[in-house]
Phi, psi and omega in degrees: 000123184296145180296145179288142181293148182294142182274129180273135177298138178297145177296141171281155181303320178298320180299310184296321177298311183294341183272353178297141185302315180299320179293316181303324179293321179296314183294324177296327178287320176300316181296321176300321179284346181267353183301316181310322182291322184295319181291350175271358185252127175238155178151196183261309191230141182225172176231129177250115179249118186242160191279343184200159180290341182291335174285133181311134183284347179280136184260098187291137171098353181275159182243023177272160179290325184210135180230121171280129186244126177232153178231160180287130174222116188051232179272012184222200180234145182221174182136231177290339172225171179223126182199171170274161182297330185264008180216068173292128183285052187224143185295150177295147176055044187246345191246146171269338186216141161230124182246109179252114185250104177050044178252343179285328181295338178252005185283138173289339182212082182301319180299322181293320178295321175295323174300323180284325176303312180300317184293322188278346180288141168292161163310133182069008171294154191243133173251127174243108192245117182250127179227160180290141177270109185290348182265359179277141172299341175297348177305326182298343180276336183241356177299145177073019180254016178085010180269132176250101181277162179224147175307131180305317180292326177291324179295317181300320177295320175303313180303316176298315178301332181284351179106008180259149180266111181292123178271315181195164178223134177215162179260139183231165173089185182289162173229161180298133179257117181293325184290329178264357177066299189246357184264181176239149187247121182271010183303147177276172174143154176259217183081186182295328184293339180295339175294350180264010179292160187295322193225161174243141180237127172250127175255121186228157180223144179276121177246112179264131175292156178306137182288329181253116182288153177295141175286148176288135180291128176299142179291144178298143180278138175251130178253140172276159182307136178090000182242146179218163181291141181279000000 
C-alpha cells in the first residue's frame, strides 16, 4: 500500500496575497524606491526578512559582502535558518544591516521581533523597516488578509522603544491614481500626497552609549597665602 502523501499546512491569507503576481509588482516597486537607502549602508553582513518565499531572496541594491535571507512561514521565519520571531539565531551586535520588508504585520509578536532586530545590530548598524501604510487606499487590496497594520508614527515610537535611534521616516511605493480610478500610480514625489503611498519606511540606527563613563574631574586645589604643595 503506498504511503499517504504528507499533508501540507494550509496557506495563511497573508501568504496567499503576497504571492499574487499583482502584489509582487507592488512590493517590487516599494523595494525599488528603497534602494537609495540601501546604498548608504556599508559593512560585512546583513539580514533580509521578507513576507513570503515567492519574493526573491536576493536583496537588490545592497553593498554588503553577505546577506542572510529569511521569509515568513506560518508564525515563524524560514529559509537559510528556521526560527521564531523572538529568537533570531544570530549573535548580538553582529550585523551591519537588517532590512525588514512587511514582516511585522504577520508577526505573532512584533515588539519581540523589533527587540531582536536591535539586539543583532552592531553599534551604528542600520535597520530599514518597511511596513504597510494603513492610510493608503491600497489598504483595500490587503485588508482582511490576516495582516495587522500599525500607524506609521506609532511604529516609529515602537522602534525608538526598542533602543534604536530613528533617523527618518518616509513613504514609499505606489499610490492610488485618481485618473485611473482603480489603478495605482508609482510616480515619485513628496508633499501631502506621499502619505497615500502603499508603505512607510523607518530608517533607524543602533547607538550604544560608551561602556566606560567619563571620570569626574577632581576639583582644583586652592591654597591660602603662605601655603604650597608639599
